All heavy atoms as a GROMACS GRO file, in nm:
protein
  628
    1MET      N    1  10.016   7.718  14.631
    1MET     CA    2   9.924   7.628  14.565
    1MET      C    3   9.978   7.592  14.427
    1MET      O    4  10.037   7.675  14.361
    1MET     CB    5   9.788   7.698  14.554
    1MET     CG    6   9.679   7.606  14.517
    1MET     SD    7   9.645   7.497  14.656
    1MET     CE    8   9.481   7.456  14.622
    2TRP      N    9   9.956   7.470  14.387
    2TRP     CA   10  10.010   7.419  14.261
    2TRP      C   11   9.900   7.381  14.164
    2TRP      O   12   9.792   7.338  14.204
    2TRP     CB   13  10.097   7.297  14.287
    2TRP     CG   14  10.214   7.327  14.375
    2TRP    CD1   15  10.225   7.300  14.508
    2TRP    CD2   16  10.334   7.394  14.337
    2TRP    NE1   17  10.347   7.345  14.555
    2TRP    CE2   18  10.415   7.403  14.451
    2TRP    CE3   19  10.382   7.446  14.218
    2TRP    CZ2   20  10.541   7.462  14.451
    2TRP    CZ3   21  10.508   7.504  14.216
    2TRP    CH2   22  10.585   7.511  14.331
    3VAL      N   23   9.929   7.395  14.036
    3VAL     CA   24   9.843   7.347  13.929
    3VAL      C   25   9.914   7.224  13.874
    3VAL      O   26  10.027   7.234  13.822
    3VAL     CB   27   9.825   7.454  13.819
    3VAL    CG1   28   9.743   7.398  13.704
    3VAL    CG2   29   9.760   7.579  13.877
    4TRP      N   30   9.851   7.109  13.887
    4TRP     CA   31   9.915   6.984  13.847
    4TRP      C   32   9.905   6.968  13.696
    4TRP      O   33   9.797   6.970  13.640
    4TRP     CB   34   9.853   6.866  13.921
    4TRP     CG   35   9.864   6.884  14.068
    4TRP    CD1   36   9.761   6.907  14.156
    4TRP    CD2   37   9.983   6.888  14.147
    4TRP    NE1   38   9.811   6.923  14.283
    4TRP    CE2   39   9.946   6.912  14.280
    4TRP    CE3   40  10.118   6.872  14.117
    4TRP    CZ2   41  10.039   6.921  14.383
    4TRP    CZ3   42  10.210   6.881  14.219
    4TRP    CH2   43  10.171   6.905  14.351
    5VAL      N   44  10.020   6.953  13.631
    5VAL     CA   45  10.026   6.944  13.485
    5VAL      C   46  10.052   6.801  13.438
    5VAL      O   47  10.037   6.772  13.319
    5VAL     CB   48  10.130   7.040  13.426
    5VAL    CG1   49  10.089   7.185  13.450
    5VAL    CG2   50  10.269   7.014  13.481
    6ALA      N   51  10.091   6.712  13.529
    6ALA     CA   52  10.113   6.571  13.496
    6ALA      C   53  10.105   6.489  13.623
    6ALA      O   54  10.143   6.535  13.730
    6ALA     CB   55  10.248   6.553  13.429
    7ARG      N   56  10.053   6.366  13.608
    7ARG     CA   57  10.051   6.277  13.724
    7ARG      C   58  10.053   6.132  13.678
    7ARG      O   59  10.006   6.099  13.569
    7ARG     CB   60   9.931   6.303  13.814
    7ARG     CG   61   9.800   6.258  13.760
    7ARG     CD   62   9.687   6.290  13.857
    7ARG     NE   63   9.565   6.230  13.810
    7ARG     CZ   64   9.511   6.120  13.860
    7ARG    NH1   65   9.567   6.058  13.960
    7ARG    NH2   66   9.399   6.071  13.809
    8TRP      N   67  10.111   6.048  13.763
    8TRP     CA   68  10.122   5.906  13.735
    8TRP      C   69  10.082   5.830  13.860
    8TRP      O   70  10.127   5.862  13.970
    8TRP     CB   71  10.266   5.869  13.700
    8TRP     CG   72  10.318   5.941  13.581
    8TRP    CD1   73  10.315   5.897  13.452
    8TRP    CD2   74  10.379   6.070  13.577
    8TRP    NE1   75  10.370   5.991  13.370
    8TRP    CE2   76  10.410   6.099  13.443
    8TRP    CE3   77  10.409   6.166  13.675
    8TRP    CZ2   78  10.471   6.218  13.404
    8TRP    CZ3   79  10.469   6.284  13.636
    8TRP    CH2   80  10.500   6.309  13.503
    9LEU      N   81   9.999   5.728  13.844
    9LEU     CA   82   9.964   5.642  13.956
    9LEU      C   83  10.078   5.546  13.983
    9LEU      O   84  10.139   5.493  13.890
    9LEU     CB   85   9.836   5.564  13.926
    9LEU     CG   86   9.710   5.649  13.912
    9LEU    CD1   87   9.592   5.560  13.875
    9LEU    CD2   88   9.681   5.726  14.039
   10LYS      N   89  10.107   5.524  14.109
   10LYS     CA   90  10.214   5.434  14.149
   10LYS      C   91  10.155   5.293  14.159
   10LYS      O   92  10.100   5.255  14.261
   10LYS     CB   93  10.273   5.477  14.283
   10LYS     CG   94  10.347   5.609  14.275
   10LYS     CD   95  10.379   5.663  14.412
   10LYS     CE   96  10.498   5.596  14.474
   10LYS     NZ   97  10.537   5.660  14.602
   11LYS      N   98  10.166   5.220  14.049
   11LYS     CA   99  10.118   5.082  14.051
   11LYS      C  100  10.203   5.000  13.954
   11LYS      O  101  10.267   5.054  13.864
   11LYS     CB  102   9.970   5.073  14.013
   11LYS     CG  103   9.937   5.125  13.875
   11LYS     CD  104   9.789   5.112  13.849
   11LYS     CE  105   9.757   5.159  13.707
   11LYS     NZ  106   9.619   5.143  13.676
   12GLY      N  107  10.206   4.874  13.975
   12GLY     CA  108  10.287   4.789  13.890
   12GLY      C  109  10.432   4.787  13.934
   12GLY      O  110  10.469   4.837  14.039
   13ASP      N  111  10.514   4.730  13.848
   13ASP     CA  112  10.655   4.713  13.884
   13ASP      C  113  10.747   4.810  13.810
   13ASP      O  114  10.868   4.791  13.807
   13ASP     CB  115  10.699   4.569  13.857
   13ASP     CG  116  10.679   4.528  13.712
   13ASP    OD1  117  10.620   4.605  13.635
   13ASP    OD2  118  10.724   4.417  13.678
   14ASN      N  119  10.691   4.914  13.750
   14ASN     CA  120  10.772   5.010  13.674
   14ASN      C  121  10.786   5.144  13.747
   14ASN      O  122  10.796   5.248  13.683
   14ASN     CB  123  10.716   5.029  13.534
   14ASN     CG  124  10.576   5.088  13.535
   14ASN    OD1  125  10.510   5.090  13.638
   14ASN    ND2  126  10.530   5.133  13.420
   15LEU      N  127  10.791   5.140  13.878
   15LEU     CA  128  10.797   5.263  13.957
   15LEU      C  129  10.922   5.345  13.925
   15LEU      O  130  10.915   5.467  13.912
   15LEU     CB  131  10.791   5.231  14.106
   15LEU     CG  132  10.790   5.351  14.200
   15LEU    CD1  133  10.673   5.445  14.168
   15LEU    CD2  134  10.783   5.305  14.343
   16GLU      N  135  11.034   5.280  13.907
   16GLU     CA  136  11.158   5.353  13.877
   16GLU      C  137  11.148   5.423  13.741
   16GLU      O  138  11.193   5.536  13.724
   16GLU     CB  139  11.277   5.257  13.881
   16GLU     CG  140  11.407   5.323  13.912
   16GLU     CD  141  11.406   5.403  14.042
   16GLU    OE1  142  11.352   5.359  14.144
   16GLU    OE2  143  11.462   5.515  14.039
   17GLU      N  144  11.086   5.357  13.645
   17GLU     CA  145  11.065   5.416  13.513
   17GLU      C  146  10.974   5.538  13.522
   17GLU      O  147  11.000   5.642  13.460
   17GLU     CB  148  11.005   5.312  13.419
   17GLU     CG  149  10.986   5.358  13.278
   17GLU     CD  150  10.928   5.250  13.189
   17GLU    OE1  151  10.955   5.131  13.214
   17GLU    OE2  152  10.855   5.284  13.095
   18ILE      N  153  10.869   5.528  13.602
   18ILE     CA  154  10.776   5.640  13.622
   18ILE      C  155  10.850   5.757  13.688
   18ILE      O  156  10.834   5.872  13.646
   18ILE     CB  157  10.656   5.597  13.707
   18ILE    CG1  158  10.567   5.500  13.628
   18ILE    CG2  159  10.574   5.717  13.753
   18ILE    CD1  160  10.458   5.434  13.711
   19LYS      N  161  10.932   5.728  13.789
   19LYS     CA  162  11.007   5.834  13.857
   19LYS      C  163  11.102   5.905  13.760
   19LYS      O  164  11.113   6.027  13.762
   19LYS     CB  165  11.086   5.778  13.974
   19LYS     CG  166  11.000   5.743  14.094
   19LYS     CD  167  11.086   5.692  14.207
   19LYS     CE  168  11.004   5.658  14.329
   19LYS     NZ  169  11.089   5.614  14.441
   20ASN      N  170  11.169   5.829  13.675
   20ASN     CA  171  11.260   5.888  13.577
   20ASN      C  172  11.185   5.977  13.479
   20ASN      O  173  11.231   6.087  13.445
   20ASN     CB  174  11.337   5.780  13.502
   20ASN     CG  175  11.440   5.711  13.589
   20ASN    OD1  176  11.489   5.767  13.686
   20ASN    ND2  177  11.473   5.588  13.554
   21PHE      N  178  11.070   5.931  13.433
   21PHE     CA  179  10.990   6.010  13.339
   21PHE      C  180  10.940   6.136  13.407
   21PHE      O  181  10.942   6.245  13.348
   21PHE     CB  182  10.874   5.928  13.283
   21PHE     CG  183  10.805   5.996  13.170
   21PHE    CD1  184  10.868   6.009  13.046
   21PHE    CD2  185  10.679   6.047  13.185
   21PHE    CE1  186  10.806   6.073  12.941
   21PHE    CE2  187  10.614   6.112  13.080
   21PHE     CZ  188  10.678   6.124  12.958
   22ALA      N  189  10.895   6.125  13.532
   22ALA     CA  190  10.848   6.242  13.606
   22ALA      C  191  10.959   6.345  13.621
   22ALA      O  192  10.935   6.466  13.609
   22ALA     CB  193  10.794   6.199  13.742
   23GLU      N  194  11.081   6.300  13.646
   23GLU     CA  195  11.195   6.392  13.656
   23GLU      C  196  11.218   6.465  13.524
   23GLU      O  197  11.247   6.585  13.522
   23GLU     CB  198  11.323   6.317  13.697
   23GLU     CG  199  11.331   6.285  13.843
   23GLU     CD  200  11.350   6.408  13.931
   23GLU    OE1  201  11.406   6.510  13.885
   23GLU    OE2  202  11.310   6.401  14.048
   24LYS      N  203  11.204   6.395  13.412
   24LYS     CA  204  11.221   6.457  13.281
   24LYS      C  205  11.113   6.562  13.256
   24LYS      O  206  11.141   6.669  13.203
   24LYS     CB  207  11.220   6.352  13.171
   24LYS     CG  208  11.344   6.267  13.169
   24LYS     CD  209  11.339   6.162  13.061
   24LYS     CE  210  11.463   6.074  13.069
   24LYS     NZ  211  11.461   5.967  12.969
   25VAL      N  212  10.990   6.532  13.296
   25VAL     CA  213  10.881   6.628  13.280
   25VAL      C  214  10.906   6.750  13.368
   25VAL      O  215  10.888   6.864  13.326
   25VAL     CB  216  10.744   6.562  13.310
   25VAL    CG1  217  10.633   6.665  13.314
   25VAL    CG2  218  10.714   6.455  13.206
   26LYS      N  219  10.951   6.726  13.491
   26LYS     CA  220  10.984   6.837  13.581
   26LYS      C  221  11.094   6.924  13.521
   26LYS      O  222  11.084   7.047  13.521
   26LYS     CB  223  11.028   6.785  13.718
   26LYS     CG  224  11.066   6.897  13.815
   26LYS     CD  225  11.136   6.843  13.937
   26LYS     CE  226  11.280   6.817  13.898
   26LYS     NZ  227  11.369   6.786  14.007
   27ASP      N  228  11.197   6.860  13.466
   27ASP     CA  229  11.307   6.935  13.404
   27ASP      C  230  11.257   7.019  13.287
   27ASP      O  231  11.301   7.133  13.268
   27ASP     CB  232  11.418   6.841  13.358
   27ASP     CG  233  11.493   6.777  13.474
   27ASP    OD1  234  11.480   6.826  13.588
   27ASP    OD2  235  11.564   6.677  13.449
   28HIS      N  236  11.165   6.963  13.209
   28HIS     CA  237  11.107   7.039  13.097
   28HIS      C  238  11.039   7.166  13.149
   28HIS      O  239  11.060   7.275  13.097
   28HIS     CB  240  11.006   6.953  13.021
   28HIS     CG  241  10.916   7.033  12.933
   28HIS    ND1  242  10.957   7.086  12.812
   28HIS    CD2  243  10.787   7.073  12.950
   28HIS    CE1  244  10.857   7.154  12.758
   28HIS    NE2  245  10.753   7.147  12.839
   29TRP      N  246  10.958   7.152  13.254
   29TRP     CA  247  10.886   7.267  13.308
   29TRP      C  248  10.980   7.367  13.373
   29TRP      O  249  10.954   7.486  13.372
   29TRP     CB  250  10.775   7.222  13.403
   29TRP     CG  251  10.657   7.175  13.324
   29TRP    CD1  252  10.618   7.046  13.303
   29TRP    CD2  253  10.565   7.256  13.252
   29TRP    NE1  254  10.508   7.044  13.222
   29TRP    CE2  255  10.472   7.171  13.189
   29TRP    CE3  256  10.552   7.394  13.234
   29TRP    CZ2  257  10.369   7.218  13.110
   29TRP    CZ3  258  10.448   7.442  13.156
   29TRP    CH2  259  10.357   7.355  13.095
   30ARG      N  260  11.090   7.320  13.428
   30ARG     CA  261  11.190   7.412  13.483
   30ARG      C  262  11.250   7.497  13.370
   30ARG      O  263  11.271   7.617  13.388
   30ARG     CB  264  11.299   7.334  13.557
   30ARG     CG  265  11.249   7.274  13.689
   30ARG     CD  266  11.355   7.187  13.755
   30ARG     NE  267  11.475   7.261  13.788
   30ARG     CZ  268  11.494   7.333  13.898
   30ARG    NH1  269  11.397   7.339  13.988
   30ARG    NH2  270  11.606   7.397  13.919
   31GLU      N  271  11.276   7.435  13.256
   31GLU     CA  272  11.327   7.509  13.140
   31GLU      C  273  11.223   7.611  13.091
   31GLU      O  274  11.258   7.723  13.056
   31GLU     CB  275  11.364   7.414  13.028
   31GLU     CG  276  11.488   7.333  13.057
   31GLU     CD  277  11.521   7.234  12.946
   31GLU    OE1  278  11.484   7.259  12.830
   31GLU    OE2  279  11.587   7.132  12.977
   32VAL      N  280  11.097   7.570  13.089
   32VAL     CA  281  10.990   7.662  13.049
   32VAL      C  282  10.986   7.781  13.144
   32VAL      O  283  10.974   7.895  13.101
   32VAL     CB  284  10.854   7.589  13.044
   32VAL    CG1  285  10.739   7.688  13.026
   32VAL    CG2  286  10.853   7.483  12.934
   33ALA      N  287  10.997   7.753  13.275
   33ALA     CA  288  10.996   7.862  13.374
   33ALA      C  289  11.107   7.962  13.345
   33ALA      O  290  11.085   8.083  13.346
   33ALA     CB  291  11.009   7.805  13.515
   34LEU      N  292  11.226   7.912  13.318
   34LEU     CA  293  11.338   8.001  13.285
   34LEU      C  294  11.309   8.081  13.159
   34LEU      O  295  11.339   8.200  13.152
   34LEU     CB  296  11.466   7.920  13.267
   34LEU     CG  297  11.532   7.867  13.394
   34LEU    CD1  298  11.644   7.771  13.360
   34LEU    CD2  299  11.581   7.981  13.481
   35ASP      N  300  11.251   8.015  13.059
   35ASP     CA  301  11.220   8.082  12.932
   35ASP      C  302  11.125   8.200  12.949
   35ASP      O  303  11.130   8.296  12.874
   35ASP     CB  304  11.160   7.984  12.831
   35ASP     CG  305  11.264   7.887  12.774
   35ASP    OD1  306  11.385   7.912  12.792
   35ASP    OD2  307  11.222   7.787  12.713
   36VAL      N  308  11.036   8.190  13.048
   36VAL     CA  309  10.938   8.298  13.068
   36VAL      C  310  10.977   8.390  13.185
   36VAL      O  311  10.897   8.470  13.231
   36VAL     CB  312  10.794   8.244  13.086
   36VAL    CG1  313  10.748   8.170  12.963
   36VAL    CG2  314  10.781   8.157  13.211
   37GLY      N  315  11.102   8.376  13.231
   37GLY     CA  316  11.153   8.466  13.333
   37GLY      C  317  11.111   8.434  13.475
   37GLY      O  318  11.108   8.523  13.561
   38ARG      N  319  11.083   8.308  13.504
   38ARG     CA  320  11.043   8.269  13.639
   38ARG      C  321  11.149   8.179  13.702
   38ARG      O  322  11.218   8.105  13.633
   38ARG     CB  323  10.909   8.198  13.636
   38ARG     CG  324  10.796   8.290  13.596
   38ARG     CD  325  10.662   8.231  13.633
   38ARG     NE  326  10.560   8.333  13.622
   38ARG     CZ  327  10.522   8.411  13.721
   38ARG    NH1  328  10.575   8.400  13.838
   38ARG    NH2  329  10.428   8.502  13.702
   39ASP      N  330  11.160   8.185  13.832
   39ASP     CA  331  11.254   8.102  13.906
   39ASP      C  332  11.199   7.959  13.912
   39ASP      O  333  11.093   7.936  13.972
   39ASP     CB  334  11.270   8.159  14.047
   39ASP     CG  335  11.370   8.082  14.131
   39ASP    OD1  336  11.407   7.969  14.094
   39ASP    OD2  337  11.410   8.136  14.236
   40PRO      N  338  11.269   7.862  13.855
   40PRO     CA  339  11.220   7.725  13.856
   40PRO      C  340  11.203   7.668  13.997
   40PRO      O  341  11.112   7.588  14.021
   40PRO     CB  342  11.328   7.647  13.781
   40PRO     CG  343  11.406   7.746  13.706
   40PRO     CD  344  11.393   7.875  13.780
   41GLU      N  345  11.287   7.711  14.089
   41GLU     CA  346  11.278   7.661  14.227
   41GLU      C  347  11.145   7.698  14.292
   41GLU      O  348  11.093   7.624  14.376
   41GLU     CB  349  11.393   7.714  14.312
   41GLU     CG  350  11.528   7.663  14.270
   41GLU     CD  351  11.544   7.512  14.289
   41GLU    OE1  352  11.494   7.458  14.390
   41GLU    OE2  353  11.605   7.449  14.202
   42LEU      N  354  11.091   7.814  14.255
   42LEU     CA  355  10.967   7.863  14.314
   42LEU      C  356  10.843   7.829  14.231
   42LEU      O  357  10.731   7.843  14.280
   42LEU     CB  358  10.974   8.015  14.331
   42LEU     CG  359  11.087   8.067  14.420
   42LEU    CD1  360  11.089   8.219  14.417
   42LEU    CD2  361  11.073   8.014  14.562
   43ASN      N  362  10.861   7.785  14.108
   43ASN     CA  363  10.748   7.772  14.016
   43ASN      C  364  10.725   7.632  13.960
   43ASN      O  365  10.631   7.611  13.884
   43ASN     CB  366  10.765   7.870  13.901
   43ASN     CG  367  10.742   8.012  13.948
   43ASN    OD1  368  10.630   8.056  13.962
   43ASN    ND2  369  10.850   8.083  13.974
   44VAL      N  370  10.810   7.537  13.996
   44VAL     CA  371  10.794   7.399  13.948
   44VAL      C  372  10.821   7.304  14.064
   44VAL      O  373  10.916   7.323  14.140
   44VAL     CB  374  10.890   7.368  13.830
   44VAL    CG1  375  10.870   7.225  13.781
   44VAL    CG2  376  10.871   7.467  13.716
   45THR      N  377  10.736   7.202  14.077
   45THR     CA  378  10.754   7.106  14.184
   45THR      C  379  10.728   6.964  14.134
   45THR      O  380  10.655   6.943  14.038
   45THR     CB  381  10.662   7.137  14.303
   45THR    OG1  382  10.700   7.056  14.414
   45THR    CG2  383  10.516   7.111  14.270
   46LEU      N  384  10.789   6.870  14.202
   46LEU     CA  385  10.760   6.728  14.182
   46LEU      C  386  10.719   6.675  14.318
   46LEU      O  387  10.792   6.691  14.416
   46LEU     CB  388  10.884   6.654  14.131
   46LEU     CG  389  10.858   6.509  14.093
   46LEU    CD1  390  10.935   6.472  13.966
   46LEU    CD2  391  10.894   6.415  14.205
   47ASP      N  392  10.601   6.615  14.324
   47ASP     CA  393  10.546   6.568  14.450
   47ASP      C  394  10.523   6.417  14.441
   47ASP      O  395  10.458   6.370  14.349
   47ASP     CB  396  10.414   6.639  14.479
   47ASP     CG  397  10.350   6.590  14.607
   47ASP    OD1  398  10.409   6.610  14.714
   47ASP    OD2  399  10.240   6.530  14.599
   48GLU      N  400  10.580   6.344  14.535
   48GLU     CA  401  10.558   6.199  14.538
   48GLU      C  402  10.479   6.164  14.662
   48GLU      O  403  10.527   6.180  14.775
   48GLU     CB  404  10.691   6.124  14.536
   48GLU     CG  405  10.671   5.975  14.531
   48GLU     CD  406  10.800   5.897  14.515
   48GLU    OE1  407  10.904   5.957  14.481
   48GLU    OE2  408  10.795   5.775  14.536
   49GLY      N  409  10.357   6.121  14.641
   49GLY     CA  410  10.273   6.079  14.751
   49GLY      C  411  10.268   5.928  14.761
   49GLY      O  412  10.341   5.856  14.693
   50GLU      N  413  10.180   5.880  14.845
   50GLU     CA  414  10.168   5.736  14.866
   50GLU      C  415  10.118   5.664  14.741
   50GLU      O  416  10.163   5.554  14.710
   50GLU     CB  417  10.071   5.710  14.983
   50GLU     CG  418  10.061   5.565  15.020
   50GLU     CD  419   9.970   5.543  15.140
   50GLU    OE1  420   9.974   5.624  15.234
   50GLU    OE2  421   9.894   5.446  15.135
   51LYS      N  422  10.026   5.728  14.666
   51LYS     CA  423   9.964   5.660  14.553
   51LYS      C  424   9.999   5.718  14.417
   51LYS      O  425   9.968   5.656  14.315
   51LYS     CB  426   9.812   5.661  14.569
   51LYS     CG  427   9.765   5.584  14.690
   51LYS     CD  428   9.616   5.580  14.698
   51LYS     CE  429   9.575   5.500  14.821
   51LYS     NZ  430   9.431   5.479  14.826
   52GLU      N  431  10.060   5.836  14.413
   52GLU     CA  432  10.092   5.896  14.283
   52GLU      C  433  10.211   5.988  14.290
   52GLU      O  434  10.254   6.030  14.396
   52GLU     CB  435   9.970   5.969  14.226
   52GLU     CG  436   9.928   6.091  14.302
   52GLU     CD  437   9.805   6.158  14.243
   52GLU    OE1  438   9.738   6.101  14.157
   52GLU    OE2  439   9.776   6.270  14.286
   53ILE      N  440  10.263   6.019  14.171
   53ILE     CA  441  10.371   6.116  14.153
   53ILE      C  442  10.314   6.225  14.064
   53ILE      O  443  10.250   6.196  13.962
   53ILE     CB  444  10.494   6.051  14.088
   53ILE    CG1  445  10.549   5.940  14.178
   53ILE    CG2  446  10.601   6.156  14.060
   53ILE    CD1  447  10.659   5.859  14.114
   54ARG      N  448  10.337   6.353  14.103
   54ARG     CA  449  10.281   6.464  14.027
   54ARG      C  450  10.386   6.571  14.000
   54ARG      O  451  10.475   6.593  14.081
   54ARG     CB  452  10.165   6.529  14.105
   54ARG     CG  453  10.055   6.434  14.141
   54ARG     CD  454   9.944   6.502  14.215
   54ARG     NE  455   9.989   6.542  14.349
   54ARG     CZ  456   9.908   6.584  14.444
   54ARG    NH1  457   9.780   6.596  14.421
   54ARG    NH2  458   9.954   6.619  14.561
   55VAL      N  459  10.369   6.637  13.886
   55VAL     CA  460  10.449   6.755  13.853
   55VAL      C  461  10.354   6.873  13.848
   55VAL      O  462  10.246   6.864  13.788
   55VAL     CB  463  10.522   6.738  13.718
   55VAL    CG1  464  10.593   6.868  13.678
   55VAL    CG2  465  10.622   6.623  13.724
   56GLY      N  466  10.392   6.982  13.914
   56GLY     CA  467  10.306   7.099  13.918
   56GLY      C  468  10.381   7.226  13.888
   56GLY      O  469  10.503   7.234  13.902
   57ILE      N  470  10.304   7.325  13.844
   57ILE     CA  471  10.357   7.460  13.826
   57ILE      C  472  10.279   7.552  13.919
   57ILE      O  473  10.167   7.521  13.959
   57ILE     CB  474  10.348   7.508  13.679
   57ILE    CG1  475  10.203   7.513  13.631
   57ILE    CG2  476  10.433   7.418  13.589
   57ILE    CD1  477  10.185   7.575  13.491
   58SER      N  478  10.339   7.665  13.952
   58SER     CA  479  10.275   7.759  14.043
   58SER      C  480  10.150   7.818  13.979
   58SER      O  481  10.137   7.825  13.855
   58SER     CB  482  10.371   7.872  14.080
   58SER     OG  483  10.398   7.953  13.966
   59GLU      N  484  10.058   7.861  14.062
   59GLU     CA  485   9.938   7.928  14.011
   59GLU      C  486   9.974   8.053  13.932
   59GLU      O  487   9.911   8.084  13.832
   59GLU     CB  488   9.844   7.966  14.127
   59GLU     CG  489   9.772   7.849  14.187
   59GLU     CD  490   9.675   7.891  14.295
   59GLU    OE1  491   9.698   7.994  14.363
   59GLU    OE2  492   9.575   7.819  14.312
   60GLU      N  493  10.079   8.122  13.976
   60GLU     CA  494  10.122   8.244  13.908
   60GLU      C  495  10.171   8.213  13.766
   60GLU      O  496  10.141   8.284  13.671
   60GLU     CB  497  10.231   8.315  13.988
   60GLU     CG  498  10.185   8.369  14.121
   60GLU     CD  499  10.182   8.263  14.232
   60GLU    OE1  500  10.230   8.149  14.210
   60GLU    OE2  501  10.129   8.294  14.340
   61MET      N  502  10.248   8.106  13.752
   61MET     CA  503  10.297   8.066  13.621
   61MET      C  504  10.181   8.022  13.532
   61MET      O  505  10.176   8.057  13.414
   61MET     CB  506  10.400   7.954  13.636
   61MET     CG  507  10.476   7.921  13.510
   61MET     SD  508  10.621   7.822  13.554
   61MET     CE  509  10.639   7.724  13.408
   62ASP      N  510  10.089   7.948  13.588
   62ASP     CA  511   9.970   7.906  13.513
   62ASP      C  512   9.892   8.028  13.464
   62ASP      O  513   9.852   8.033  13.348
   62ASP     CB  514   9.882   7.817  13.602
   62ASP     CG  515   9.756   7.771  13.532
   62ASP    OD1  516   9.768   7.699  13.430
   62ASP    OD2  517   9.647   7.809  13.578
   63MET      N  518   9.874   8.127  13.552
   63MET     CA  519   9.801   8.248  13.513
   63MET      C  520   9.874   8.324  13.404
   63MET      O  521   9.812   8.378  13.313
   63MET     CB  522   9.778   8.339  13.634
   63MET     CG  523   9.673   8.287  13.729
   63MET     SD  524   9.512   8.259  13.649
   63MET     CE  525   9.465   8.426  13.612
   64GLN      N  526  10.007   8.327  13.410
   64GLN     CA  527  10.085   8.393  13.307
   64GLN      C  528  10.056   8.329  13.171
   64GLN      O  529  10.036   8.399  13.072
   64GLN     CB  530  10.234   8.383  13.340
   64GLN     CG  531  10.322   8.452  13.237
   64GLN     CD  532  10.470   8.447  13.276
   64GLN    OE1  533  10.507   8.399  13.384
   64GLN    NE2  534  10.554   8.496  13.187
   65PHE      N  535  10.053   8.197  13.166
   65PHE     CA  536  10.023   8.130  13.040
   65PHE      C  537   9.880   8.154  12.995
   65PHE      O  538   9.853   8.168  12.875
   65PHE     CB  539  10.048   7.979  13.052
   65PHE     CG  540  10.192   7.944  13.060
   65PHE    CD1  541  10.239   7.865  13.163
   65PHE    CD2  542  10.283   7.988  12.965
   65PHE    CE1  543  10.372   7.830  13.172
   65PHE    CE2  544  10.417   7.954  12.973
   65PHE     CZ  545  10.462   7.874  13.077
   66ARG      N  546   9.787   8.159  13.088
   66ARG     CA  547   9.647   8.182  13.052
   66ARG      C  548   9.625   8.322  12.994
   66ARG      O  549   9.540   8.341  12.908
   66ARG     CB  550   9.558   8.166  13.175
   66ARG     CG  551   9.544   8.024  13.220
   66ARG     CD  552   9.464   8.018  13.350
   66ARG     NE  553   9.462   7.886  13.405
   66ARG     CZ  554   9.366   7.798  13.386
   66ARG    NH1  555   9.262   7.830  13.313
   66ARG    NH2  556   9.372   7.678  13.441
   67GLU      N  557   9.702   8.420  13.043
   67GLU     CA  558   9.683   8.558  13.001
   67GLU      C  559   9.758   8.592  12.873
   67GLU      O  560   9.722   8.686  12.804
   67GLU     CB  561   9.726   8.652  13.114
   67GLU     CG  562   9.634   8.643  13.234
   67GLU     CD  563   9.686   8.718  13.355
   67GLU    OE1  564   9.798   8.772  13.350
   67GLU    OE2  565   9.615   8.720  13.456
   68GLU      N  566   9.862   8.517  12.841
   68GLU     CA  567   9.940   8.545  12.720
   68GLU      C  568   9.870   8.486  12.598
   68GLU      O  569   9.801   8.386  12.608
   68GLU     CB  570  10.081   8.486  12.734
   68GLU     CG  571  10.166   8.560  12.833
   68GLU     CD  572  10.306   8.501  12.846
   68GLU    OE1  573  10.335   8.397  12.784
   68GLU    OE2  574  10.386   8.563  12.918
   69PRO      N  575   9.891   8.548  12.483
   69PRO     CA  576   9.835   8.491  12.361
   69PRO      C  577   9.896   8.355  12.331
   69PRO      O  578  10.008   8.326  12.370
   69PRO     CB  579   9.875   8.591  12.252
   69PRO     CG  580   9.947   8.702  12.317
   69PRO     CD  581   9.968   8.668  12.460
   70GLY      N  582   9.818   8.269  12.266
   70GLY     CA  583   9.872   8.140  12.227
   70GLY      C  584   9.793   8.023  12.279
   70GLY      O  585   9.814   7.910  12.238
   71GLY      N  586   9.702   8.046  12.371
   71GLY     CA  587   9.613   7.939  12.415
   71GLY      C  588   9.677   7.829  12.497
   71GLY      O  589   9.689   7.716  12.451
   72TRP      N  590   9.720   7.861  12.619
   72TRP     CA  591   9.781   7.763  12.710
   72TRP      C  592   9.688   7.644  12.733
   72TRP      O  593   9.727   7.531  12.725
   72TRP     CB  594   9.816   7.835  12.839
   72TRP     CG  595   9.828   7.751  12.964
   72TRP    CD1  596   9.760   7.768  13.079
   72TRP    CD2  597   9.918   7.642  12.989
   72TRP    NE1  598   9.801   7.676  13.172
   72TRP    CE2  599   9.896   7.598  13.120
   72TRP    CE3  600  10.013   7.577  12.912
   72TRP    CZ2  601   9.967   7.494  13.176
   72TRP    CZ3  602  10.082   7.472  12.969
   72TRP    CH2  603  10.059   7.431  13.100
   73ARG      N  604   9.562   7.667  12.759
   73ARG     CA  605   9.468   7.559  12.788
   73ARG      C  606   9.369   7.539  12.674
   73ARG      O  607   9.262   7.484  12.694
   73ARG     CB  608   9.389   7.588  12.916
   73ARG     CG  609   9.473   7.597  13.038
   73ARG     CD  610   9.504   7.463  13.094
   73ARG     NE  611   9.582   7.479  13.214
   73ARG     CZ  612   9.598   7.386  13.304
   73ARG    NH1  613   9.544   7.272  13.290
   73ARG    NH2  614   9.671   7.408  13.410
   74GLY      N  615   9.402   7.587  12.556
   74GLY     CA  616   9.310   7.572  12.445
   74GLY      C  617   9.217   7.692  12.438
   74GLY      O  618   9.217   7.779  12.523
   75SER      N  619   9.140   7.697  12.337
   75SER     CA  620   9.047   7.810  12.321
   75SER      C  621   8.908   7.766  12.357
   75SER      O  622   8.873   7.650  12.355
   75SER     CB  623   9.052   7.860  12.177
   75SER     OG  624   9.020   7.755  12.088
   76GLY      N  625   8.827   7.867  12.387
   76GLY     CA  626   8.686   7.836  12.411
   76GLY      C  627   8.642   7.861  12.544
   76GLY      O  628   8.640   7.866  12.644
   0.00000   0.00000   0.00000
């Protein structure tokens, strides 16, 4: 199961630009996975569906951020 951290709707004529940006976001999260000792292959995904492109991290990685100090999803 994935926690989606970014998504883009596939509309308009800038699909290639959206795909390039999504790849950069995926690469960023792969680096983050390595920084926290996780395998990027197992913990980061890029999913392209019919209507949108999404970048996700594993539930385990999301939980790691939620449990560590620093406020992954903000406080409150």
